[in-house]
DOKE-713321 format. One record per residue: residue number from 1; residue in three letters; x, y, z of N, C-alpha, C, O, CB in turn. Coordinates in nm, 2 decimals, m for minus. Glycine has a CB too. Example, Ala and Ser with C-alpha at 12.3 -4.5 7.8 and 13.67 -1.06 7.14 Angstrom:
<recs>
+-----+--------+--------+--------+--------+--------+--------+--------+--------+--------+--------+--------+--------+--------+--------+--------+--------+
! num ! residu !   n.xx !   n.yy !   n.zz !  ca.xx !  ca.yy !  ca.zz !   c.xx !   c.yy !   c.zz !   o.xx !   o.yy !   o.zz !  cb.xx !  cb.yy !  cb.zz !
+-----+--------+--------+--------+--------+--------+--------+--------+--------+--------+--------+--------+--------+--------+--------+--------+--------+
!   1 !    ALA !   1.32 !  m0.57 !   0.78 !   1.23 !  m0.45 !   0.78 !   1.32 !  m0.33 !   0.78 !   1.42 !  m0.33 !   0.85 !   1.13 !  m0.45 !   0.90 !
!   2 !    SER !   1.28 !  m0.22 !   0.71 !   1.37 !  m0.11 !   0.71 !   1.29 !   0.00 !   0.79 !   1.34 !   0.11 !   0.80 !   1.41 !  m0.06 !   0.57 !
+-----+--------+--------+--------+--------+--------+--------+--------+--------+--------+--------+--------+--------+--------+--------+--------+--------+
</recs>
This chain:
<recs>
+-----+--------+--------+--------+--------+--------+--------+--------+--------+--------+--------+--------+--------+--------+--------+--------+--------+
! num ! residu !   n.xx !   n.yy !   n.zz !  ca.xx !  ca.yy !  ca.zz !   c.xx !   c.yy !   c.zz !   o.xx !   o.yy !   o.zz !  cb.xx !  cb.yy !  cb.zz !
+-----+--------+--------+--------+--------+--------+--------+--------+--------+--------+--------+--------+--------+--------+--------+--------+--------+
!   1 !    MET !  13.81 !   7.27 !   7.89 !  13.78 !   7.27 !   8.01 !  13.75 !   7.45 !   7.98 !  13.80 !   7.55 !   7.93 !  13.91 !   7.20 !   8.12 !
!   2 !    PRO !  13.58 !   7.36 !   8.07 !  13.52 !   7.55 !   7.98 !  13.58 !   7.60 !   8.05 !  13.67 !   7.56 !   8.11 !  13.35 !   7.64 !   7.97 !
!   3 !    ASP !  13.49 !   7.76 !   8.06 !  13.58 !   7.93 !   8.18 !  13.49 !   7.92 !   8.29 !  13.52 !   7.94 !   8.41 !  13.57 !   8.15 !   8.10 !
!   4 !    SER !  13.40 !   7.88 !   8.24 !  13.32 !   7.91 !   8.25 !  13.28 !   7.84 !   8.43 !  13.20 !   7.88 !   8.51 !  13.27 !   7.88 !   8.13 !
!   5 !    ILE !  13.39 !   7.71 !   8.43 !  13.43 !   7.60 !   8.55 !  13.47 !   7.67 !   8.70 !  13.49 !   7.57 !   8.76 !  13.59 !   7.50 !   8.50 !
!   6 !    LYS !  13.51 !   7.83 !   8.84 !  13.56 !   7.83 !   8.88 !  13.62 !   7.79 !   9.00 !  13.72 !   7.86 !   9.04 !  13.55 !   7.88 !   8.85 !
!   7 !    HIS !  13.60 !   7.69 !   9.07 !  13.66 !   7.56 !   9.16 !  13.69 !   7.52 !   9.06 !  13.64 !   7.49 !   8.96 !  13.59 !   7.46 !   9.25 !
!   8 !    ASP !  13.87 !   7.54 !   9.17 !  14.03 !   7.46 !   9.07 !  13.93 !   7.28 !   9.14 !  13.94 !   7.20 !   9.05 !  14.32 !   7.52 !   9.18 !
!   9 !    GLU !  13.85 !   7.22 !   9.26 !  13.85 !   7.09 !   9.27 !  13.77 !   7.06 !   9.12 !  13.82 !   6.99 !   9.04 !  13.78 !   7.03 !   9.41 !
!  10 !    ALA !  13.65 !   7.13 !   9.09 !  13.58 !   7.11 !   8.99 !  13.66 !   7.05 !   8.79 !  13.64 !   6.98 !   8.69 !  13.52 !   7.26 !   8.99 !
!  11 !    ARG !  13.75 !   7.14 !   8.88 !  13.86 !   7.15 !   8.73 !  13.95 !   7.02 !   8.77 !  14.00 !   6.98 !   8.67 !  13.98 !   7.34 !   8.71 !
!  12 !    LYS !  13.97 !   6.99 !   8.82 !  14.07 !   6.91 !   8.87 !  13.97 !   6.79 !   8.85 !  13.97 !   6.73 !   8.74 !  14.14 !   6.96 !   9.03 !
!  13 !    LEU !  13.90 !   6.75 !   8.92 !  13.78 !   6.58 !   8.92 !  13.78 !   6.58 !   8.73 !  13.84 !   6.50 !   8.67 !  13.53 !   6.61 !   9.03 !
!  14 !    ILE !  13.70 !   6.68 !   8.66 !  13.73 !   6.67 !   8.50 !  13.87 !   6.63 !   8.39 !  13.88 !   6.59 !   8.27 !  13.70 !   6.79 !   8.47 !
!  15 !    THR !  13.99 !   6.68 !   8.51 !  14.08 !   6.71 !   8.33 !  14.10 !   6.53 !   8.41 !  14.08 !   6.44 !   8.33 !  14.31 !   6.90 !   8.28 !
!  16 !    GLY !  14.13 !   6.50 !   8.52 !  14.17 !   6.37 !   8.59 !  14.09 !   6.26 !   8.56 !  14.14 !   6.15 !   8.56 !  14.17 !   6.38 !   8.73 !
!  17 !    LEU !  13.98 !   6.28 !   8.52 !  13.82 !   6.22 !   8.43 !  13.89 !   6.21 !   8.25 !  13.94 !   6.14 !   8.17 !  13.63 !   6.38 !   8.44 !
!  18 !    VAL !  13.86 !   6.31 !   8.26 !  13.92 !   6.31 !   8.12 !  14.04 !   6.17 !   8.13 !  13.99 !   6.06 !   8.15 !  13.99 !   6.47 !   8.08 !
!  19 !    LYS !  14.16 !   6.18 !   8.11 !  14.33 !   6.14 !   8.15 !  14.31 !   6.00 !   8.12 !  14.36 !   5.92 !   8.04 !  14.40 !   6.16 !   8.33 !
!  20 !    GLN !  14.17 !   5.99 !   8.24 !  14.19 !   5.79 !   8.24 !  14.13 !   5.71 !   8.15 !  14.15 !   5.60 !   8.10 !  14.11 !   5.72 !   8.37 !
!  21 !    LEU !  14.04 !   5.82 !   8.14 !  13.97 !   5.74 !   8.02 !  14.00 !   5.79 !   7.86 !  13.96 !   5.73 !   7.76 !  13.81 !   5.76 !   8.05 !
!  22 !    ASN !  14.11 !   5.92 !   7.86 !  14.22 !   5.90 !   7.73 !  14.30 !   5.81 !   7.67 !  14.31 !   5.77 !   7.56 !  14.31 !   5.95 !   7.72 !
!  23 !    GLU !  14.40 !   5.75 !   7.87 !  14.43 !   5.59 !   7.85 !  14.42 !   5.49 !   7.81 !  14.48 !   5.43 !   7.74 !  14.43 !   5.55 !   7.88 !
!  24 !    LYS !  14.31 !   5.47 !   7.89 !  14.25 !   5.35 !   7.83 !  14.17 !   5.37 !   7.75 !  14.07 !   5.30 !   7.76 !  14.20 !   5.27 !   7.90 !
!  25 !    GLU !  14.17 !   5.47 !   7.66 !  14.15 !   5.42 !   7.54 !  13.97 !   5.44 !   7.53 !  13.89 !   5.39 !   7.45 !  14.22 !   5.25 !   7.53 !
!  26 !    MET !  13.94 !   5.57 !   7.70 !  13.78 !   5.50 !   7.67 !  13.66 !   5.64 !   7.60 !  13.54 !   5.65 !   7.58 !  13.72 !   5.43 !   7.87 !
!  27 !    LEU !  13.76 !   5.71 !   7.60 !  13.73 !   5.91 !   7.58 !  13.62 !   5.90 !   7.43 !  13.60 !   5.78 !   7.44 !  13.93 !   6.05 !   7.52 !
!  28 !    GLU !  13.58 !   5.93 !   7.36 !  13.48 !   5.96 !   7.25 !  13.49 !   6.06 !   7.22 !  13.56 !   6.12 !   7.30 !  13.37 !   5.95 !   7.24 !
!  29 !    LEU !  13.41 !   6.16 !   7.08 !  13.29 !   6.24 !   7.08 !  13.24 !   6.30 !   7.16 !  13.28 !   6.41 !   7.20 !  13.20 !   6.20 !   7.06 !
!  30 !    SER !  13.14 !   6.24 !   7.21 !  13.03 !   6.20 !   7.24 !  12.99 !   6.24 !   7.39 !  12.88 !   6.23 !   7.44 !  13.03 !   6.06 !   7.21 !
!  31 !    ASP !  13.09 !   6.27 !   7.47 !  13.18 !   6.19 !   7.62 !  13.23 !   6.34 !   7.60 !  13.31 !   6.37 !   7.69 !  13.33 !   6.02 !   7.63 !
!  32 !    ILE !  13.19 !   6.47 !   7.49 !  13.26 !   6.63 !   7.54 !  13.14 !   6.70 !   7.67 !  13.15 !   6.74 !   7.78 !  13.27 !   6.77 !   7.35 !
!  33 !    PRO !  13.03 !   6.69 !   7.58 !  12.83 !   6.73 !   7.62 !  12.85 !   6.76 !   7.77 !  12.84 !   6.85 !   7.84 !  12.68 !   6.55 !   7.60 !
!  34 !    GLN !  12.89 !   6.55 !   7.76 !  12.80 !   6.47 !   7.97 !  12.91 !   6.53 !   7.97 !  12.87 !   6.59 !   7.87 !  12.75 !   6.25 !   8.08 !
!  35 !    LEU !  13.07 !   6.58 !   7.98 !  13.18 !   6.62 !   8.04 !  13.18 !   6.75 !   8.09 !  13.25 !   6.81 !   8.17 !  13.29 !   6.60 !   7.97 !
!  36 !    HIS !  13.09 !   6.78 !   8.03 !  13.07 !   6.99 !   8.04 !  13.02 !   6.96 !   8.11 !  13.09 !   6.99 !   8.21 !  12.99 !   7.11 !   7.94 !
!  37 !    ARG !  12.84 !   6.88 !   8.14 !  12.72 !   6.92 !   8.20 !  12.86 !   6.90 !   8.34 !  12.92 !   6.99 !   8.40 !  12.54 !   6.80 !   8.18 !
!  38 !    MET !  12.88 !   6.80 !   8.36 !  12.93 !   6.72 !   8.52 !  13.02 !   6.83 !   8.58 !  13.04 !   6.86 !   8.69 !  13.04 !   6.53 !   8.49 !
!  39 !    ALA !  13.07 !   6.89 !   8.47 !  13.20 !   6.96 !   8.53 !  13.12 !   7.04 !   8.61 !  13.13 !   7.07 !   8.73 !  13.31 !   7.06 !   8.44 !
!  40 !    THR !  12.99 !   7.06 !   8.47 !  12.89 !   7.25 !   8.54 !  12.85 !   7.26 !   8.68 !  12.86 !   7.34 !   8.77 !  12.72 !   7.29 !   8.48 !
!  41 !    ALA !  12.79 !   7.11 !   8.63 !  12.75 !   7.04 !   8.85 !  12.81 !   7.16 !   8.86 !  12.80 !   7.28 !   8.84 !  12.86 !   6.86 !   8.97 !
!  42 !    TYR !  12.91 !   6.99 !   8.94 !  12.99 !   6.96 !   9.01 !  12.99 !   7.14 !   9.04 !  12.91 !   7.17 !   9.13 !  13.11 !   6.87 !   8.95 !
!  43 !    ASP !  13.04 !   7.21 !   9.01 !  13.10 !   7.41 !   8.97 !  12.98 !   7.42 !   9.03 !  13.01 !   7.47 !   9.15 !  13.13 !   7.52 !   8.77 !
!  44 !    MET !  12.88 !   7.41 !   9.02 !  12.70 !   7.48 !   9.08 !  12.73 !   7.46 !   9.20 !  12.75 !   7.55 !   9.28 !  12.53 !   7.40 !   9.04 !
!  45 !    TYR !  12.72 !   7.27 !   9.22 !  12.73 !   7.19 !   9.39 !  12.85 !   7.30 !   9.49 !  12.82 !   7.34 !   9.60 !  12.84 !   6.99 !   9.36 !
!  46 !    LEU !  12.96 !   7.32 !   9.41 !  13.05 !   7.34 !   9.54 !  13.03 !   7.51 !   9.54 !  13.04 !   7.56 !   9.65 !  13.25 !   7.28 !   9.52 !
!  47 !    SER !  13.00 !   7.58 !   9.46 !  12.98 !   7.73 !   9.43 !  12.86 !   7.74 !   9.62 !  12.87 !   7.80 !   9.73 !  12.88 !   7.76 !   9.21 !
!  48 !    CYS !  12.74 !   7.63 !   9.54 !  12.62 !   7.66 !   9.73 !  12.71 !   7.58 !   9.80 !  12.71 !   7.64 !   9.90 !  12.41 !   7.57 !   9.76 !
!  49 !    VAL !  12.81 !   7.45 !   9.82 !  12.92 !   7.50 !   9.95 !  12.92 !   7.61 !  10.01 !  12.89 !   7.63 !  10.13 !  13.05 !   7.52 !   9.93 !
!  50 !    ASP !  12.96 !   7.68 !   9.91 !  13.05 !   7.82 !   9.93 !  12.93 !   7.91 !   9.97 !  12.95 !   7.99 !  10.07 !  13.15 !   7.89 !   9.78 !
!  51 !    GLU !  12.84 !   7.90 !   9.93 !  12.83 !   8.04 !  10.02 !  12.65 !   7.97 !  10.15 !  12.58 !   8.04 !  10.21 !  12.78 !   8.24 !   9.87 !
!  52 !    ILE !  12.65 !   7.80 !  10.12 !  12.56 !   7.85 !  10.29 !  12.73 !   7.84 !  10.35 !  12.78 !   7.94 !  10.38 !  12.39 !   7.68 !  10.39 !
!  53 !    SER !  12.78 !   7.74 !  10.36 !  12.93 !   7.80 !  10.46 !  12.88 !   7.94 !  10.48 !  12.79 !   7.95 !  10.55 !  13.11 !   7.79 !  10.36 !
!  54 !    GLU !  12.93 !   8.08 !  10.42 !  12.97 !   8.14 !  10.40 !  12.84 !   8.24 !  10.50 !  12.87 !   8.34 !  10.56 !  13.02 !   8.13 !  10.27 !
!  55 !    ARG !  12.74 !   8.20 !  10.48 !  12.57 !   8.28 !  10.50 !  12.43 !   8.21 !  10.58 !  12.32 !   8.25 !  10.61 !  12.51 !   8.31 !  10.34 !
!  56 !    GLY !  12.54 !   8.04 !  10.59 !  12.39 !   7.97 !  10.66 !  12.32 !   7.91 !  10.59 !  12.33 !   7.93 !  10.47 !  12.30 !   8.04 !  10.71 !
!  57 !    MET !  12.21 !   7.81 !  10.63 !  12.15 !   7.75 !  10.51 !  11.95 !   7.81 !  10.58 !  11.84 !   7.75 !  10.57 !  12.21 !   7.53 !  10.49 !
!  58 !    THR !  12.00 !   7.93 !  10.63 !  11.84 !   8.02 !  10.64 !  11.88 !   8.17 !  10.65 !  11.95 !   8.25 !  10.72 !  11.74 !   7.98 !  10.80 !
!  59 !    MET !  11.77 !   8.19 !  10.51 !  11.82 !   8.39 !  10.55 !  11.67 !   8.43 !  10.62 !  11.60 !   8.34 !  10.67 !  11.87 !   8.53 !  10.35 !
!  60 !    GLU !  11.59 !   8.59 !  10.62 !  11.51 !   8.65 !  10.67 !  11.50 !   8.70 !  10.49 !  11.59 !   8.74 !  10.42 !  11.55 !   8.74 !  10.83 !
!  61 !    ASN !  11.35 !   8.69 !  10.47 !  11.22 !   8.70 !  10.33 !  11.29 !   8.85 !  10.42 !  11.37 !   8.89 !  10.50 !  10.98 !   8.62 !  10.33 !
!  62 !    LEU !  11.12 !   8.88 !  10.29 !  11.16 !   9.06 !  10.27 !  11.00 !   9.04 !  10.34 !  10.91 !   9.12 !  10.30 !  11.21 !   9.17 !  10.06 !
!  63 !    LYS !  10.96 !   8.92 !  10.43 !  10.85 !   8.96 !  10.56 !  10.91 !   8.94 !  10.66 !  10.84 !   8.92 !  10.76 !  10.72 !   8.89 !  10.59 !
!  64 !    GLY !  11.03 !   8.94 !  10.67 !  11.11 !   8.96 !  10.86 !  11.07 !   8.76 !  10.89 !  11.06 !   8.73 !  11.00 !  10.96 !   9.13 !  11.05 !
!  65 !    GLU !  11.06 !   8.61 !  10.78 !  10.99 !   8.55 !  10.77 !  11.20 !   8.46 !  10.78 !  11.29 !   8.51 !  10.72 !  10.84 !   8.56 !  10.63 !
!  66 !    LEU !  11.22 !   8.36 !  10.86 !  11.36 !   8.24 !  10.87 !  11.31 !   8.14 !  10.71 !  11.26 !   8.03 !  10.75 !  11.35 !   8.09 !  11.08 !
!  67 !    VAL !  11.32 !   8.16 !  10.56 !  11.34 !   8.03 !  10.50 !  11.45 !   8.02 !  10.48 !  11.53 !   8.11 !  10.50 !  11.28 !   8.01 !  10.40 !
!  68 !    LYS !  11.50 !   7.88 !  10.42 !  11.57 !   7.79 !  10.37 !  11.65 !   7.87 !  10.27 !  11.56 !   7.93 !  10.20 !  11.50 !   7.67 !  10.31 !
!  69 !    ARG !  11.77 !   7.91 !  10.23 !  11.83 !   7.98 !  10.17 !  11.83 !   7.90 !  10.00 !  11.87 !   7.78 !   9.98 !  11.98 !   8.01 !  10.24 !
!  70 !    PRO !  11.77 !   7.98 !   9.92 !  11.76 !   7.91 !   9.79 !  11.85 !   7.81 !   9.75 !  11.82 !   7.71 !   9.70 !  11.76 !   7.99 !   9.69 !
!  71 !    GLU !  12.01 !   7.85 !   9.80 !  12.14 !   7.82 !   9.73 !  12.13 !   7.61 !   9.80 !  12.18 !   7.52 !   9.73 !  12.30 !   7.97 !   9.81 !
!  72 !    ALA !  12.04 !   7.58 !   9.95 !  11.99 !   7.46 !   9.99 !  11.92 !   7.38 !   9.91 !  11.93 !   7.26 !   9.91 !  11.92 !   7.47 !  10.09 !
!  73 !    ASN !  11.81 !   7.46 !   9.83 !  11.77 !   7.38 !   9.67 !  11.88 !   7.34 !   9.53 !  11.87 !   7.23 !   9.46 !  11.66 !   7.49 !   9.58 !
!  74 !    LEU !  11.95 !   7.39 !   9.51 !  12.08 !   7.47 !   9.34 !  12.09 !   7.37 !   9.42 !  12.03 !   7.27 !   9.39 !  12.20 !   7.64 !   9.28 !
!  75 !    LEU !  12.18 !   7.38 !   9.55 !  12.27 !   7.17 !   9.60 !  12.29 !   7.09 !   9.56 !  12.38 !   7.04 !   9.50 !  12.25 !   7.07 !   9.66 !
!  76 !    LYS !  12.13 !   7.04 !   9.64 !  12.04 !   6.89 !   9.56 !  12.08 !   6.87 !   9.47 !  12.17 !   6.78 !   9.46 !  11.88 !   6.89 !   9.51 !
!  77 !    GLU !  12.03 !   7.00 !   9.30 !  12.00 !   6.99 !   9.21 !  12.17 !   6.93 !   9.12 !  12.20 !   6.86 !   9.02 !  11.92 !   7.11 !   9.19 !
!  78 !    SER !  12.23 !   7.00 !   9.22 !  12.34 !   7.06 !   9.13 !  12.39 !   6.86 !   9.19 !  12.42 !   6.77 !   9.11 !  12.46 !   7.26 !   9.21 !
!  79 !    TRP !  12.40 !   6.86 !   9.31 !  12.40 !   6.69 !   9.33 !  12.37 !   6.66 !   9.24 !  12.40 !   6.72 !   9.14 !  12.31 !   6.61 !   9.42 !
!  80 !    SER !  12.33 !   6.59 !   9.23 !  12.19 !   6.50 !   9.21 !  12.23 !   6.51 !   9.04 !  12.21 !   6.40 !   8.99 !  12.01 !   6.59 !   9.28 !
!  81 !    GLN !  12.28 !   6.60 !   8.95 !  12.27 !   6.66 !   8.81 !  12.43 !   6.55 !   8.78 !  12.44 !   6.46 !   8.70 !  12.28 !   6.87 !   8.80 !
!  82 !    TYR !  12.53 !   6.59 !   8.89 !  12.64 !   6.53 !   8.85 !  12.63 !   6.37 !   8.94 !  12.67 !   6.28 !   8.86 !  12.76 !   6.64 !   8.89 !
!  83 !    LEU !  12.61 !   6.32 !   9.04 !  12.62 !   6.20 !   9.04 !  12.47 !   6.15 !   8.93 !  12.43 !   6.04 !   8.92 !  12.62 !   6.16 !   9.21 !
!  84 !    GLU !  12.44 !   6.23 !   8.89 !  12.36 !   6.07 !   8.79 !  12.51 !   6.07 !   8.65 !  12.52 !   5.97 !   8.58 !  12.11 !   6.14 !   8.67 !
!  85 !    LEU !  12.59 !   6.18 !   8.64 !  12.62 !   6.13 !   8.57 !  12.76 !   6.05 !   8.60 !  12.82 !   5.98 !   8.52 !  12.60 !   6.20 !   8.48 !
!  86 !    ALA !  12.80 !   6.09 !   8.76 !  12.90 !   5.97 !   8.81 !  12.88 !   5.89 !   8.79 !  12.93 !   5.86 !   8.68 !  12.94 !   5.95 !   8.90 !
!  87 !    LYS !  12.83 !   5.80 !   8.85 !  12.78 !   5.69 !   8.75 !  12.81 !   5.64 !   8.67 !  12.82 !   5.51 !   8.67 !  12.71 !   5.70 !   8.70 !
!  88 !    GLU !  12.84 !   5.71 !   8.56 !  12.78 !   5.67 !   8.42 !  12.94 !   5.60 !   8.37 !  12.99 !   5.49 !   8.33 !  12.71 !   5.84 !   8.31 !
!  89 !    TYR !  13.00 !   5.75 !   8.41 !  13.17 !   5.73 !   8.43 !  13.26 !   5.61 !   8.58 !  13.37 !   5.59 !   8.62 !  13.23 !   5.91 !   8.48 !
!  90 !    GLY !  13.12 !   5.55 !   8.61 !  13.24 !   5.45 !   8.70 !  13.26 !   5.56 !   8.85 !  13.36 !   5.53 !   8.90 !  13.44 !   5.43 !   8.58 !
!  91 !    LEU !  13.22 !   5.66 !   8.93 !  13.32 !   5.75 !   8.93 !  13.27 !   5.69 !   9.12 !  13.35 !   5.67 !   9.21 !  13.31 !   5.95 !   8.83 !
!  92 !    THR !  13.12 !   5.68 !   9.14 !  13.08 !   5.55 !   9.29 !  13.17 !   5.49 !   9.26 !  13.24 !   5.48 !   9.16 !  12.93 !   5.44 !   9.30 !
!  93 !    ALA !  13.16 !   5.39 !   9.47 !  13.22 !   5.25 !   9.45 !  13.08 !   5.19 !   9.47 !  13.06 !   5.12 !   9.57 !  13.36 !   5.19 !   9.57 !
!  94 !    LYS !  12.96 !   5.21 !   9.38 !  12.89 !   5.04 !   9.32 !  12.90 !   5.07 !   9.19 !  12.95 !   4.99 !   9.12 !  12.70 !   4.98 !   9.36 !
!  95 !    SER !  12.85 !   5.21 !   9.11 !  12.94 !   5.24 !   8.97 !  13.06 !   5.13 !   8.93 !  13.06 !   5.05 !   8.83 !  13.02 !   5.39 !   8.99 !
!  96 !    LYS !  13.20 !   5.15 !   9.03 !  13.29 !   5.12 !   9.02 !  13.27 !   4.87 !   8.98 !  13.31 !   4.77 !   8.93 !  13.37 !   5.22 !   9.18 !
!  97 !    GLY !  13.18 !   4.91 !   9.06 !  13.19 !   4.75 !   9.08 !  13.09 !   4.69 !   8.88 !  13.11 !   4.62 !   8.78 !  13.06 !   4.68 !   9.31 !
!  98 !    GLN !  12.97 !   4.78 !   8.95 !  12.91 !   4.69 !   8.81 !  12.98 !   4.71 !   8.68 !  12.98 !   4.64 !   8.58 !  12.74 !   4.73 !   8.77 !
!  99 !    ILE !  13.04 !   4.84 !   8.70 !  13.20 !   4.80 !   8.55 !  13.28 !   4.77 !   8.52 !  13.35 !   4.80 !   8.42 !  13.28 !   4.84 !   8.49 !
! 100 !    LYS !  13.28 !   4.68 !   8.65 !  13.40 !   4.56 !   8.67 !  13.35 !   4.39 !   8.58 !  13.40 !   4.30 !   8.51 !  13.42 !   4.53 !   8.88 !
! 101 !    ALA !  13.21 !   4.45 !   8.65 !  13.13 !   4.32 !   8.68 !  13.15 !   4.28 !   8.52 !  13.21 !   4.18 !   8.46 !  12.95 !   4.34 !   8.74 !
! 102 !    MET !  13.06 !   4.43 !   8.46 !  13.03 !   4.41 !   8.29 !  13.13 !   4.41 !   8.21 !  13.11 !   4.38 !   8.09 !  12.94 !   4.51 !   8.23 !
! 103 !    SER !  13.26 !   4.46 !   8.25 !  13.42 !   4.43 !   8.18 !  13.51 !   4.28 !   8.17 !  13.60 !   4.25 !   8.11 !  13.52 !   4.52 !   8.25 !
! 104 !    GLY !  13.42 !   4.22 !   8.28 !  13.50 !   4.09 !   8.30 !  13.66 !   4.12 !   8.43 !  13.77 !   4.05 !   8.45 !  13.56 !   4.06 !   8.12 !
! 105 !    GLY !  13.59 !   4.28 !   8.50 !  13.73 !   4.31 !   8.54 !  13.89 !   4.27 !   8.51 !  13.93 !   4.31 !   8.40 !  13.72 !   4.27 !   8.64 !
! 106 !    ASP !  13.99 !   4.22 !   8.59 !  14.07 !   4.11 !   8.57 !  14.09 !   3.93 !   8.52 !  14.19 !   3.87 !   8.49 !  14.11 !   4.12 !   8.66 !
! 107 !    ASN !  13.94 !   3.88 !   8.52 !  13.95 !   3.76 !   8.53 !  13.95 !   3.76 !   8.60 !  13.99 !   3.64 !   8.62 !  14.00 !   3.70 !   8.50 !
! 108 !    GLU !  13.93 !   3.83 !   8.74 !  13.89 !   3.76 !   8.86 !  13.76 !   3.76 !   8.94 !  13.66 !   3.83 !   8.92 !  13.98 !   3.78 !   8.94 !
! 109 !    GLU !  13.79 !   3.67 !   9.05 !  13.68 !   3.60 !   9.11 !  13.60 !   3.64 !   9.15 !  13.64 !   3.59 !   9.26 !  13.69 !   3.54 !   9.18 !
! 110 !    SER !  13.45 !   3.73 !   9.20 !  13.41 !   3.83 !   9.30 !  13.40 !   3.72 !   9.39 !  13.41 !   3.60 !   9.37 !  13.28 !   3.91 !   9.27 !
! 111 !    PRO !  13.38 !   3.81 !   9.56 !  13.34 !   3.72 !   9.67 !  13.20 !   3.69 !   9.63 !  13.15 !   3.59 !   9.67 !  13.35 !   3.78 !   9.81 !
! 112 !    LEU !  13.13 !   3.77 !   9.58 !  12.98 !   3.71 !   9.56 !  13.01 !   3.56 !   9.51 !  12.95 !   3.47 !   9.56 !  12.88 !   3.80 !   9.44 !
! 113 !    ASP !  13.12 !   3.53 !   9.39 !  13.11 !   3.43 !   9.29 !  13.20 !   3.29 !   9.40 !  13.18 !   3.17 !   9.40 !  13.19 !   3.50 !   9.12 !
! 114 !    ALA !  13.32 !   3.36 !   9.49 !  13.33 !   3.23 !   9.57 !  13.26 !   3.20 !   9.66 !  13.26 !   3.08 !   9.68 !  13.44 !   3.20 !   9.64 !
! 115 !    TYR !  13.19 !   3.24 !   9.72 !  13.14 !   3.26 !   9.83 !  13.00 !   3.17 !   9.73 !  12.96 !   3.09 !   9.81 !  13.13 !   3.45 !   9.90 !
! 116 !    LEU !  12.93 !   3.15 !   9.64 !  12.78 !   3.08 !   9.59 !  12.92 !   2.87 !   9.56 !  12.90 !   2.75 !   9.58 !  12.66 !   3.22 !   9.34 !
! 117 !    LYS !  13.03 !   2.95 !   9.50 !  13.17 !   2.85 !   9.39 !  13.16 !   2.76 !   9.56 !  13.24 !   2.67 !   9.57 !  13.41 !   2.96 !   9.31 !
! 118 !    GLY !  13.11 !   2.77 !   9.64 !  13.22 !   2.73 !   9.84 !  13.05 !   2.64 !   9.82 !  13.04 !   2.52 !   9.84 !  13.28 !   2.95 !  10.05 !
! 119 !    LYS !  12.93 !   2.73 !   9.79 !  12.84 !   2.64 !   9.87 !  12.84 !   2.54 !   9.80 !  12.84 !   2.44 !   9.87 !  12.71 !   2.68 !   9.90 !
! 120 !    LYS !  12.83 !   2.52 !   9.68 !  12.80 !   2.40 !   9.61 !  12.87 !   2.30 !   9.56 !  12.84 !   2.21 !   9.47 !  12.74 !   2.44 !   9.53 !
! 121 !    GLU !  13.00 !   2.32 !   9.64 !  13.07 !   2.27 !   9.64 !  13.08 !   2.15 !   9.86 !  13.15 !   2.06 !   9.91 !  13.17 !   2.40 !   9.57 !
! 122 !    PHE !  12.99 !   2.22 !   9.90 !  12.98 !   2.12 !  10.04 !  12.75 !   2.08 !  10.00 !  12.66 !   2.14 !  10.05 !  13.05 !   2.28 !  10.27 !
! 123 !    ARG !  12.75 !   1.98 !   9.92 !  12.61 !   1.97 !   9.91 !  12.66 !   1.83 !   9.89 !  12.59 !   1.74 !   9.86 !  12.52 !   2.06 !   9.81 !
+-----+--------+--------+--------+--------+--------+--------+--------+--------+--------+--------+--------+--------+--------+--------+--------+--------+
</recs>
């Protein structure tokens, strides 16, 4: 785990993912930089959430105008980076389904397959 990761939540997420990949013997050496990037993006996201929660979404600039806090943009960018990698590791509902479908799952028939099979039988 990189020392730069400050939030326990980010550490737990990545540690859990590494453990899960290890148990399934799916962890490759090439995954390490991606997991580091994922942990960093999630940690940065959490830092931005903390800052915005504490100080709000807006701030006053040097001209006295009310503007969006820079952390709001960083939050969005960090979340996008995290989500991009989370999809690769099957951490979203949609990507989990796609990964199971590609691997064949547990040889269970998908609801769509069952539906289509039922439609064919009524013809």
